[in-house]
Rosetta silent file (secondary structure, phi, psi, omega in degrees, C-alpha in Angstrom):
SEQUENCE: MPPASQMPSPARTAQLPLLFVDWLIDPFQLAFQQRALLGGSLAAVALALVGTWVVIRGMSFLGDALVHGVVPGIALAILFDFNLLIGAAAAALVMLTGINLVHRQTAFSEDTSIGLLFVGMLGLGVILISRTDSYIGSLTAILFGDALGVTPGDIGLLAVLLVVTSLGTVLLFRPFLVLSFNEQKAKLLGLHPRLAHIALLALITLAVVASFQTVGTLLVFGLLVGPAATAALLVQRVPVMMAVAATLGVVSVAIGLIISYHANTSGSATMAVTPIVLFFMALTAKSIRGRPVEPAPH
SCORE:     score description
SCORE:     0.000 S_00000001
   1 L     0.000  131.299 -177.354   10.680  -75.955 -119.199 S_00000001
   2 L   -68.116  154.012  177.557   11.185  -77.171 -115.594 S_00000001
   3 L   -58.924  155.711 -178.215   14.716  -77.582 -114.269 S_00000001
   4 H   -59.507  -30.571 -178.223   16.322  -80.957 -114.774 S_00000001
   5 H   -68.239  -23.593 -178.596   16.166  -81.599 -111.013 S_00000001
   6 H   -94.371   -7.148 -179.105   12.344  -81.393 -111.117 S_00000001
   7 L   -81.123  140.369  179.576   11.887  -83.688 -114.102 S_00000001
   8 L   -64.843  136.365  179.878   10.941  -87.293 -113.361 S_00000001
   9 L   -74.654  154.131  178.202   13.815  -89.660 -113.803 S_00000001
  10 H   -56.669  -37.471 -179.409   13.498  -92.519 -116.322 S_00000001
  11 H   -64.585  -41.662  179.676   13.766  -95.010 -113.443 S_00000001
  12 H   -67.033  -39.273  178.396   10.902  -93.334 -111.548 S_00000001
  13 H   -63.490  -38.867 -179.780    8.785  -93.198 -114.693 S_00000001
  14 H   -67.928  -25.331 -179.101    9.400  -96.869 -115.319 S_00000001
  15 H   -79.391  -18.321 -175.306    8.231  -97.673 -111.787 S_00000001
  16 H   -56.975  -47.112  178.358    4.845  -95.990 -112.216 S_00000001
  17 H   -60.083  -37.358  179.237    3.129  -98.975 -113.908 S_00000001
  18 H   -67.029  -38.634  177.303    4.458 -101.268 -111.176 S_00000001
  19 H   -63.969  -38.318  179.677    3.184  -98.920 -108.478 S_00000001
  20 H   -66.741  -41.791  178.045   -0.223  -98.881 -110.136 S_00000001
  21 H   -62.444  -42.791  177.418   -0.323 -102.687 -110.280 S_00000001
  22 H   -60.814  -39.776  179.859    0.620 -102.821 -106.593 S_00000001
  23 H   -61.920  -35.595 -179.199   -2.160 -100.326 -105.855 S_00000001
  24 H   -75.001  -39.957 -172.115   -4.640 -102.637 -107.582 S_00000001
  25 H   -94.559  -16.171 -178.988   -3.571 -105.916 -105.996 S_00000001
  26 H   -53.845  -44.136 -178.564   -2.630 -104.782 -102.473 S_00000001
  27 H   -59.373  -28.651 -173.289   -6.233 -104.978 -101.170 S_00000001
  28 H   -95.670   15.190  169.738   -6.494 -108.595 -102.251 S_00000001
  29 H   -77.611  -18.006 -177.599   -3.455 -109.766 -100.337 S_00000001
  30 L   -93.055  137.218 -175.241   -5.816 -110.097  -97.375 S_00000001
  31 H   -62.092  -40.572 -177.341   -7.938 -113.236  -97.057 S_00000001
  32 H   -68.956  -29.472  175.625  -11.128 -111.395  -96.031 S_00000001
  33 H   -70.665  -36.286  177.497  -10.787 -109.099  -99.061 S_00000001
  34 H   -64.444  -42.753  177.810  -10.441 -112.138 -101.310 S_00000001
  35 H   -65.308  -37.899  178.101  -13.607 -113.633  -99.832 S_00000001
  36 H   -63.388  -40.883  178.909  -15.376 -110.295 -100.269 S_00000001
  37 H   -64.626  -45.116 -178.757  -14.328 -110.199 -103.931 S_00000001
  38 H   -67.175  -48.004 -179.961  -15.471 -113.771 -104.560 S_00000001
  39 H   -62.935  -44.986  179.118  -18.754 -113.407 -102.676 S_00000001
  40 H   -63.464  -37.207 -179.880  -19.518 -110.036 -104.221 S_00000001
  41 H   -68.233  -41.532  177.046  -18.710 -111.327 -107.709 S_00000001
  42 H   -61.004  -44.557  177.907  -21.003 -114.352 -107.327 S_00000001
  43 H   -63.770  -40.052 -177.588  -23.811 -112.060 -106.153 S_00000001
  44 H   -62.686  -43.096 -179.021  -23.074 -109.593 -108.973 S_00000001
  45 H   -67.842  -45.132  179.289  -23.386 -112.221 -111.715 S_00000001
  46 H   -61.730  -43.782 -179.961  -26.590 -113.709 -110.267 S_00000001
  47 H   -68.874  -30.653  177.786  -28.132 -110.253 -109.823 S_00000001
  48 H   -65.939  -38.759 -179.402  -27.052 -109.251 -113.348 S_00000001
  49 H   -63.047  -49.802  179.839  -28.962 -112.191 -114.839 S_00000001
  50 H   -77.772  -30.036 -179.872  -32.242 -111.337 -113.126 S_00000001
  51 H   -64.788  -29.757  176.698  -31.515 -107.605 -113.214 S_00000001
  52 H   -60.515  -43.428  177.798  -31.477 -107.671 -117.006 S_00000001
  53 H   -68.466  -35.619  178.154  -35.117 -108.762 -117.001 S_00000001
  54 H   -59.778  -44.542 -178.890  -35.904 -106.162 -114.323 S_00000001
  55 H   -71.256  -45.299 -178.308  -34.543 -103.383 -116.550 S_00000001
  56 H   -60.732  -40.516 -176.381  -36.046 -104.698 -119.791 S_00000001
  57 L   -89.775    2.084  179.378  -39.513 -105.055 -118.253 S_00000001
  58 L    66.963   39.918 -176.519  -39.376 -101.752 -116.366 S_00000001
  59 L  -104.812   20.416 -175.098  -39.597 -103.453 -112.957 S_00000001
  60 H   -60.623  -39.384  179.522  -36.961 -101.354 -111.185 S_00000001
  61 H   -63.421  -40.942  176.597  -39.499  -99.881 -108.748 S_00000001
  62 H   -63.688  -41.688  178.506  -40.686 -103.377 -107.858 S_00000001
  63 H   -60.842  -43.923  178.631  -37.075 -104.466 -107.418 S_00000001
  64 H   -62.560  -45.365 -179.776  -36.378 -101.543 -105.092 S_00000001
  65 H   -63.329  -40.102 -179.355  -39.546 -102.227 -103.099 S_00000001
  66 H   -66.593  -40.615  179.036  -38.738 -105.917 -102.837 S_00000001
  67 H   -58.813  -44.016 -177.845  -35.191 -105.210 -101.673 S_00000001
  68 H   -88.072  -15.889  178.816  -36.437 -102.995  -98.848 S_00000001
  69 H   -71.113  -15.649  179.695  -39.591 -105.026  -98.231 S_00000001
  70 L   -80.245   -8.956 -174.503  -37.528 -107.816  -96.635 S_00000001
  71 H   -58.166  -43.435  179.318  -36.531 -105.516  -93.750 S_00000001
  72 H   -60.647  -38.969  178.702  -39.435 -106.476  -91.414 S_00000001
  73 H   -63.794  -40.151  177.591  -38.613 -110.164  -91.799 S_00000001
  74 H   -65.773  -41.735 -179.869  -34.970 -109.526  -91.006 S_00000001
  75 H   -62.034  -43.282  178.105  -35.966 -107.409  -88.002 S_00000001
  76 H   -63.825  -37.993  178.052  -38.206 -110.173  -86.655 S_00000001
  77 H   -63.133  -37.846  177.958  -35.399 -112.685  -87.151 S_00000001
  78 H   -68.959  -42.745 -177.848  -33.086 -110.444  -85.113 S_00000001
  79 H   -65.789  -41.313 -174.152  -35.691 -109.919  -82.383 S_00000001
  80 H  -106.588    8.477  171.079  -36.641 -113.576  -82.021 S_00000001
  81 L    57.108   56.237  170.002  -33.257 -115.040  -82.928 S_00000001
  82 L  -127.937  177.188 -171.558  -34.068 -117.219  -85.934 S_00000001
  83 L   -58.578  129.454 -178.115  -32.489 -117.520  -89.380 S_00000001
  84 H   -63.584  -35.518 -178.444  -32.321 -114.196  -91.238 S_00000001
  85 H   -65.996  -37.531  177.571  -32.905 -115.842  -94.613 S_00000001
  86 H   -64.237  -44.120  178.182  -36.180 -117.376  -93.403 S_00000001
  87 H   -62.223  -44.131 -179.700  -37.323 -113.975  -92.133 S_00000001
  88 H   -64.607  -43.277 -179.942  -36.346 -112.232  -95.368 S_00000001
  89 H   -63.780  -41.608  178.777  -38.046 -114.853  -97.530 S_00000001
  90 H   -63.271  -42.969  179.586  -41.245 -114.654  -95.478 S_00000001
  91 H   -64.701  -39.759  178.764  -41.291 -110.847  -95.709 S_00000001
  92 H   -63.317  -39.823  178.084  -40.724 -110.994  -99.476 S_00000001
  93 H   -64.373  -43.030  177.066  -43.644 -113.405  -99.827 S_00000001
  94 H   -61.433  -42.032 -179.441  -45.890 -111.096  -97.787 S_00000001
  95 H   -60.542  -50.064 -177.849  -44.761 -108.159  -99.916 S_00000001
  96 H   -66.700  -38.922  177.886  -45.542 -109.878 -103.230 S_00000001
  97 H   -63.639  -42.331  179.291  -48.885 -111.220 -101.938 S_00000001
  98 H   -64.493  -41.910  178.098  -49.886 -107.755 -100.743 S_00000001
  99 H   -60.948  -46.141 -179.335  -48.967 -106.139 -104.065 S_00000001
 100 H   -64.649  -39.664 -179.417  -50.999 -108.725 -105.972 S_00000001
 101 H   -64.188  -49.234 -179.315  -53.960 -108.359 -103.600 S_00000001
 102 H   -63.090  -41.578 -178.018  -54.142 -104.557 -103.853 S_00000001
 103 H   -64.742  -37.500 -174.869  -53.676 -104.646 -107.622 S_00000001
 104 H   -86.439  -26.858 -175.853  -56.421 -107.229 -108.158 S_00000001
 105 H   -95.004   -4.721  179.907  -58.948 -105.975 -105.604 S_00000001
 106 L  -132.756  174.044  177.401  -58.799 -102.284 -106.550 S_00000001
 107 L   -91.448    5.247 -178.672  -58.624 -100.145 -109.655 S_00000001
 108 L   -70.704  151.202  174.862  -55.184  -98.867 -108.653 S_00000001
 109 L   -71.246  164.605  179.682  -52.195  -99.466 -110.892 S_00000001
 110 H   -62.436  -33.519  178.950  -49.510 -101.920 -109.782 S_00000001
 111 H   -60.062  -37.030  179.512  -47.178  -98.982 -109.070 S_00000001
 112 H   -63.829  -46.403 -179.634  -49.641  -97.723 -106.448 S_00000001
 113 H   -65.454  -38.140  177.965  -49.713 -101.049 -104.636 S_00000001
 114 H   -63.008  -44.614 -179.681  -45.923 -101.304 -104.841 S_00000001
 115 H   -62.212  -42.946  179.396  -45.547  -97.805 -103.394 S_00000001
 116 H   -61.931  -47.908 -178.029  -47.936  -98.517 -100.535 S_00000001
 117 H   -71.045  -33.577  179.006  -46.235 -101.789  -99.590 S_00000001
 118 H   -58.324  -55.359 -178.316  -42.749 -100.327 -100.099 S_00000001
 119 H   -65.469  -43.769 -177.645  -43.282  -97.561  -97.545 S_00000001
 120 H   -63.218  -46.345 -177.796  -45.324  -99.736  -95.202 S_00000001
 121 H   -69.124  -41.453  179.454  -42.892 -102.653  -95.088 S_00000001
 122 H   -64.813  -44.620  178.886  -39.806 -100.448  -94.781 S_00000001
 123 H   -62.201  -42.932  178.146  -41.417  -98.384  -92.019 S_00000001
 124 H   -61.781  -40.653  178.982  -42.544 -101.514  -90.169 S_00000001
 125 H   -61.030  -45.269  179.861  -39.040 -102.915  -90.441 S_00000001
 126 H   -65.460  -38.775  177.405  -37.458  -99.806  -88.947 S_00000001
 127 H   -60.305  -44.574 -179.755  -40.071  -99.786  -86.136 S_00000001
 128 H   -66.047  -41.919  179.865  -39.239 -103.389  -85.288 S_00000001
 129 H   -64.449  -34.484 -178.795  -35.496 -102.793  -85.436 S_00000001
 130 L   -64.397  -13.507  177.532  -35.883  -99.779  -83.140 S_00000001
 131 L   -81.778  -11.383 -179.550  -37.018 -102.222  -80.461 S_00000001
 132 L   -84.158  158.292  179.894  -33.592 -103.852  -80.376 S_00000001
 133 L   -68.145  -33.460 -177.872  -30.818 -102.715  -78.048 S_00000001
 134 L  -106.458   60.009 -174.679  -28.425 -102.190  -80.954 S_00000001
 135 H   -55.337  -54.118 -176.221  -30.835 -100.235  -83.163 S_00000001
 136 H   -64.185  -43.800 -178.901  -28.268  -98.266  -85.162 S_00000001
 137 H   -63.431  -41.364 -179.432  -25.940 -101.226  -85.567 S_00000001
 138 H   -66.426  -43.450 -179.847  -28.723 -103.548  -86.723 S_00000001
 139 H   -64.264  -41.462  178.163  -30.091 -101.045  -89.225 S_00000001
 140 H   -62.456  -42.162 -179.563  -26.615 -100.376  -90.613 S_00000001
 141 H   -63.853  -38.264 -179.711  -25.959 -104.102  -90.995 S_00000001
 142 H   -68.839  -44.294 -177.152  -29.230 -104.614  -92.893 S_00000001
 143 H   -71.483  -41.417 -172.101  -28.682 -101.674  -95.242 S_00000001
 144 H  -110.839   -8.102  178.878  -24.974 -102.153  -95.878 S_00000001
 145 L    63.482 -160.963  177.629  -24.354 -105.789  -94.965 S_00000001
 146 L  -140.148   73.945 -175.612  -20.868 -106.946  -94.081 S_00000001
 147 H   -59.974  -29.867 -178.338  -19.034 -107.339  -97.363 S_00000001
 148 H   -89.191    1.424  178.606  -15.707 -107.725  -95.562 S_00000001
 149 H  -113.417   25.178 -179.325  -17.102 -110.411  -93.266 S_00000001
 150 L   -65.214  132.286 -179.128  -18.032 -112.921  -95.963 S_00000001
 151 L  -104.753  164.233  174.331  -17.610 -116.502  -94.747 S_00000001
 152 H   -55.797  -34.272  176.794  -17.044 -119.720  -96.724 S_00000001
 153 H   -63.866  -40.873  177.237  -20.675 -120.576  -95.914 S_00000001
 154 H   -62.114  -41.876 -179.603  -21.838 -117.323  -97.487 S_00000001
 155 H   -63.955  -40.286  176.685  -19.793 -118.076 -100.589 S_00000001
 156 H   -61.412  -43.149  178.520  -21.363 -121.543 -100.802 S_00000001
 157 H   -62.375  -43.318 -179.634  -24.857 -120.029 -100.565 S_00000001
 158 H   -68.091  -32.751  176.561  -24.054 -117.468 -103.267 S_00000001
 159 H   -65.416  -41.837  176.366  -22.622 -120.206 -105.505 S_00000001
 160 H   -62.651  -42.290  178.021  -25.909 -122.144 -105.176 S_00000001
 161 H   -57.683  -44.783 -178.500  -27.800 -118.912 -105.955 S_00000001
 162 H   -63.850  -40.881  178.799  -25.755 -118.418 -109.122 S_00000001
 163 H   -62.803  -46.129 -177.880  -26.414 -121.990 -110.285 S_00000001
 164 H   -64.687  -45.917 -179.392  -30.173 -121.663 -109.694 S_00000001
 165 H   -66.950  -35.484  178.120  -30.479 -118.262 -111.398 S_00000001
 166 H   -65.664  -46.969  178.515  -28.358 -119.445 -114.321 S_00000001
 167 H   -62.754  -43.326  178.931  -30.484 -122.569 -114.811 S_00000001
 168 H   -61.800  -40.684  179.546  -33.684 -120.562 -114.450 S_00000001
 169 H   -65.983  -41.572 -179.304  -32.512 -118.009 -116.982 S_00000001
 170 H   -69.207  -48.609 -175.516  -31.497 -120.660 -119.510 S_00000001
 171 H   -68.635  -33.458 -176.105  -34.579 -122.872 -119.116 S_00000001
 172 L  -108.783   18.959 -175.390  -37.062 -119.997 -119.079 S_00000001
 173 H   -59.441  -47.911 -177.114  -35.254 -117.661 -121.465 S_00000001
 174 H   -64.542  -48.371  176.401  -37.858 -117.855 -124.248 S_00000001
 175 H   -59.169  -41.369  178.773  -40.917 -117.307 -122.003 S_00000001
 176 H   -63.208  -42.016 -176.451  -39.141 -114.422 -120.244 S_00000001
 177 H   -65.874  -49.399 -178.934  -38.084 -112.885 -123.563 S_00000001
 178 H   -65.265  -39.629  177.829  -41.495 -113.053 -125.236 S_00000001
 179 H   -60.540  -36.582 -179.092  -43.187 -111.839 -122.039 S_00000001
 180 H   -67.311  -31.088 -177.113  -40.857 -108.822 -121.990 S_00000001
 181 H   -93.054  -42.106 -173.908  -41.845 -107.838 -125.510 S_00000001
 182 L  -159.782  107.434 -178.319  -45.494 -108.822 -125.785 S_00000001
 183 H   -66.161  -36.557  179.641  -47.630 -110.560 -123.173 S_00000001
 184 H   -64.644  -39.067  178.228  -50.422 -111.248 -125.665 S_00000001
 185 H   -65.561  -37.364  178.049  -47.996 -112.957 -128.029 S_00000001
 186 H   -61.080  -38.602  177.717  -46.735 -115.047 -125.137 S_00000001
 187 H   -65.445  -44.927 -179.106  -50.315 -116.220 -124.543 S_00000001
 188 H   -62.261  -33.318 -179.498  -50.820 -117.045 -128.225 S_00000001
 189 L   -84.141    0.567  179.013  -47.597 -119.073 -128.245 S_00000001
 190 L    69.842   32.144 -176.066  -48.734 -121.033 -125.191 S_00000001
 191 L   -94.338    4.868  175.414  -45.843 -119.779 -123.048 S_00000001
 192 L    52.151   67.836 -175.198  -48.020 -119.189 -119.956 S_00000001
 193 H   -58.753  -33.324  179.998  -47.019 -115.547 -119.296 S_00000001
 194 H   -65.548  -44.104  177.743  -48.575 -115.510 -115.808 S_00000001
 195 H   -65.671  -37.677  178.197  -46.503 -118.506 -114.726 S_00000001
 196 H   -63.830  -39.751  178.811  -43.437 -116.970 -116.378 S_00000001
 197 H   -64.451  -42.883  178.263  -44.019 -113.746 -114.447 S_00000001
 198 H   -63.515  -41.705  178.997  -44.322 -115.677 -111.174 S_00000001
 199 H   -63.033  -39.794  178.745  -41.140 -117.619 -111.977 S_00000001
 200 H   -65.929  -43.320  176.781  -39.296 -114.370 -112.678 S_00000001
 201 H   -60.282  -37.647  178.786  -40.501 -112.853 -109.408 S_00000001
 202 H   -64.789  -41.696  179.046  -39.313 -116.010 -107.643 S_00000001
 203 H   -66.287  -41.811  178.387  -35.832 -115.698 -109.189 S_00000001
 204 H   -62.504  -45.238  179.756  -35.624 -112.000 -108.285 S_00000001
 205 H   -61.522  -43.899  179.397  -36.750 -112.749 -104.718 S_00000001
 206 H   -60.643  -44.500 -179.237  -34.238 -115.589 -104.413 S_00000001
 207 H   -63.575  -41.895 -179.703  -31.401 -113.370 -105.650 S_00000001
 208 H   -66.356  -49.001 -175.668  -32.332 -110.566 -103.246 S_00000001
 209 H   -65.152  -41.859 -177.151  -32.810 -112.812 -100.213 S_00000001
 210 H   -73.330  -22.397 -174.779  -29.646 -114.841 -100.785 S_00000001
 211 H   -96.528  -27.559 -169.442  -27.465 -111.770 -101.388 S_00000001
 212 H   -62.755  -36.421 -174.214  -28.606 -109.242  -98.788 S_00000001
 213 H   -62.820  -31.159 -178.862  -26.992 -110.947  -95.776 S_00000001
 214 H   -85.832  -46.059 -170.211  -23.561 -110.636  -97.368 S_00000001
 215 H  -114.745   -3.937  177.156  -23.728 -107.300  -99.143 S_00000001
 216 H    84.351  159.010 -174.990  -26.722 -105.461  -97.636 S_00000001
 217 H   -68.265  -35.364 -179.671  -29.910 -104.209  -99.244 S_00000001
 218 H   -64.216  -44.024 -179.926  -28.364 -101.068 -100.782 S_00000001
 219 H   -69.183  -35.491  177.235  -25.676 -103.031 -102.619 S_00000001
 220 H   -57.468  -47.831 -178.981  -28.214 -105.641 -103.718 S_00000001
 221 H   -68.189  -37.483  177.792  -30.291 -102.969 -105.446 S_00000001
 222 H   -60.373  -42.767 -179.276  -27.182 -101.292 -106.894 S_00000001
 223 H   -79.596  -22.139  178.534  -26.037 -104.573 -108.454 S_00000001
 224 H   -72.312  -41.661 -172.208  -29.576 -105.545 -109.489 S_00000001
 225 H  -106.887  -41.710 -172.875  -30.245 -102.424 -111.577 S_00000001
 226 H   -56.536  -58.663 -178.708  -26.971 -100.520 -112.151 S_00000001
 227 H   -62.021  -39.627 -179.489  -24.994 -102.968 -114.336 S_00000001
 228 H   -66.541  -40.098  178.078  -28.073 -104.065 -116.300 S_00000001
 229 H   -64.799  -40.425  177.489  -29.097 -100.451 -116.991 S_00000001
 230 H   -64.116  -44.119  179.119  -25.562  -99.639 -118.166 S_00000001
 231 H   -61.320  -35.984  179.229  -25.525 -102.716 -120.392 S_00000001
 232 H   -65.560  -25.661  175.760  -28.871 -101.629 -121.889 S_00000001
 233 H   -73.944  -27.592 -169.819  -27.207  -98.372 -122.968 S_00000001
 234 H   -97.522  -34.509 -176.143  -24.398 -100.223 -124.709 S_00000001
 235 L  -136.150  166.970 -177.320  -25.988 -103.266 -126.373 S_00000001
 236 L  -116.695  -32.685 -178.471  -29.413 -104.447 -127.526 S_00000001
 237 L   -72.957  132.587 -172.354  -29.336 -108.245 -127.664 S_00000001
 238 H   -61.261  -47.193  179.356  -30.479 -109.728 -124.370 S_00000001
 239 H   -59.515  -40.472  178.058  -27.819 -112.478 -124.000 S_00000001
 240 H   -66.478  -37.770  178.319  -25.065 -109.941 -124.716 S_00000001
 241 H   -60.464  -41.547  178.600  -26.717 -107.532 -122.292 S_00000001
 242 H   -63.484  -42.860 -179.770  -26.555 -110.185 -119.573 S_00000001
 243 H   -64.445  -43.106  179.156  -22.882 -110.856 -120.259 S_00000001
 244 H   -65.899  -42.368  179.572  -22.022 -107.148 -120.203 S_00000001
 245 H   -62.453  -42.695  179.180  -24.076 -106.602 -117.034 S_00000001
 246 H   -62.943  -42.530  178.518  -22.354 -109.516 -115.286 S_00000001
 247 H   -62.840  -45.216  179.203  -18.928 -108.167 -116.290 S_00000001
 248 H   -64.105  -35.836  178.131  -19.806 -104.670 -115.093 S_00000001
 249 H   -63.920  -45.575  179.127  -21.109 -106.099 -111.824 S_00000001
 250 H   -65.239  -42.081  177.755  -17.880 -107.963 -111.114 S_00000001
 251 H   -61.640  -39.810  179.359  -15.822 -104.897 -112.117 S_00000001
 252 H   -62.782  -41.658  178.215  -17.944 -102.749 -109.786 S_00000001
 253 H   -61.810  -47.223 -178.647  -17.282 -105.109 -106.887 S_00000001
 254 H   -63.536  -46.335  179.891  -13.526 -105.086 -107.549 S_00000001
 255 H   -62.774  -43.476  179.816  -13.334 -101.296 -107.990 S_00000001
 256 H   -60.139  -41.602  179.346  -15.450 -100.730 -104.884 S_00000001
 257 H   -68.073  -39.882  179.322  -13.196 -102.948 -102.783 S_00000001
 258 H   -64.084  -48.135 -178.851  -10.023 -101.298 -104.104 S_00000001
 259 H   -64.648  -43.764 -177.985  -11.298  -97.771 -103.467 S_00000001
 260 H   -64.325  -33.574  179.217  -12.691  -98.628 -100.029 S_00000001
 261 H   -66.195  -48.467 -176.042   -9.359 -100.202  -99.030 S_00000001
 262 H   -78.901  -32.047 -177.596   -7.250  -97.197 -100.014 S_00000001
 263 H   -94.253   -4.882 -179.994   -9.780  -94.493  -99.052 S_00000001
 264 L    58.314   48.307  177.877  -10.859  -96.240  -95.829 S_00000001
 265 L  -112.288  171.584  178.061  -14.554  -96.080  -96.743 S_00000001
 266 L   -62.345  127.390 -179.163  -17.404  -98.569  -96.293 S_00000001
 267 H   -63.054  -49.816 -177.542  -16.844 -101.512  -98.642 S_00000001
 268 H   -64.767  -43.894 -179.619  -20.518 -102.238  -99.310 S_00000001
 269 H   -64.723  -39.837  179.438  -21.496  -98.590  -99.780 S_00000001
 270 H   -65.739  -40.865  177.127  -18.564  -97.975 -102.138 S_00000001
 271 H   -66.245  -33.386  179.957  -19.484 -101.049 -104.167 S_00000001
 272 H   -68.562  -35.101 -178.072  -23.121  -99.887 -104.278 S_00000001
 273 H   -77.052  -32.782 -173.027  -22.166  -96.487 -105.670 S_00000001
 274 H   -56.320  -49.541  179.922  -19.705  -97.803 -108.283 S_00000001
 275 H   -64.254  -27.152  177.057  -22.231  -99.303 -110.767 S_00000001
 276 H   -70.780  -41.375  176.059  -24.271  -96.089 -110.586 S_00000001
 277 H   -61.544  -42.791  178.874  -21.170  -94.034 -111.404 S_00000001
 278 H   -62.332  -37.296  178.098  -20.399  -96.389 -114.310 S_00000001
 279 H   -60.866  -47.910 -177.926  -23.936  -95.915 -115.613 S_00000001
 280 H   -71.359  -27.622  172.613  -23.615  -92.130 -115.718 S_00000001
 281 H   -64.832  -44.770  178.649  -20.155  -92.388 -117.268 S_00000001
 282 H   -65.582  -40.021  179.095  -21.609  -94.540 -120.060 S_00000001
 283 H   -64.000  -43.976  178.914  -24.569  -92.194 -120.423 S_00000001
 284 H   -64.111  -44.407 -179.838  -22.289  -89.140 -120.648 S_00000001
 285 H   -61.938  -41.121 -179.794  -19.979  -90.827 -123.161 S_00000001
 286 H   -67.722  -36.464  178.639  -22.914  -91.826 -125.338 S_00000001
 287 H   -68.124  -40.241  179.781  -24.353  -88.293 -125.178 S_00000001
 288 H   -63.871  -37.517  179.822  -20.996  -86.730 -126.111 S_00000001
 289 L   -73.495   -6.026  174.035  -20.725  -89.023 -129.117 S_00000001
 290 L    82.953   11.882  178.398  -24.074  -87.649 -130.231 S_00000001
 291 L   -89.507  137.171  176.842  -25.982  -90.899 -130.202 S_00000001
 292 L   -64.549  141.256  178.401  -29.543  -90.848 -128.902 S_00000001
 293 L   -81.531  112.146 -177.277  -29.941  -92.735 -125.657 S_00000001
 294 L   -93.180  141.254  177.189  -32.256  -95.627 -126.427 S_00000001
 295 L   -69.367  167.398  176.226  -34.256  -97.368 -123.723 S_00000001
 296 L   -61.203  149.571 -179.170  -33.825 -101.044 -123.030 S_00000001
 297 L   -60.636  145.103  178.260  -35.603 -103.263 -125.569 S_00000001
 298 L  -123.642    0.000    0.000  -39.258 -104.041 -124.847 S_00000001
């Protein structure tokens, strides 16, 4: 037994919960951290809604390619000094058109066309960025964004994004759901699966384009897939999965900001890693409990 002088005093023990609370809230005493939390949370919820469909339909590779496929458009916007969102949207449209063209004009699978365009668009983007004077800085900003530099305008844009994705998810929930399980059944029910697929791609593109400027492409993909994949491990019903994914996304943003503040690390990168860590924690816990890990519903 340690000497009495080395034992924690009751007063010190009682202070521990208060110290922990201070540790949690200290980062958010700063206005820019509050804006980062709000902006990141809005992006997290919007990305969780579309990310649930991405995970259920096995579209993660497409999501990753789309996230990085906007890089050439952003690079051109930087080079010629026009709106980054216009450049990103144009690049995303080129990416999706190219994928559809290769898939329809050849016998290759969609994954092949996605892989070709993924590498090509990302490489083209880096080539274009390398032409700028601030090559490293521009590339870092595109990949990691500026989570701590969120402006009221960014928050307004993300709020509009959340409204649009929420309305799209609610109005098109049945076509998206049936399409995820059985495309032929969707046709028989007159739900126009091709149009539903295009609408889903449009929502995913909108979420990616509207979020990247604030949080960067790496965090966009982390919040698009990580929380939804974790939710798919925990629950089976799609609406509940969306709610769990949105909650995990917001928690990931908050944890990432807290850790980055105290550890002096990149805010966006820390937030991007957090949902992946949560996924493997959930996977490990489920494995320890002896339950088979079931894939997301199809």
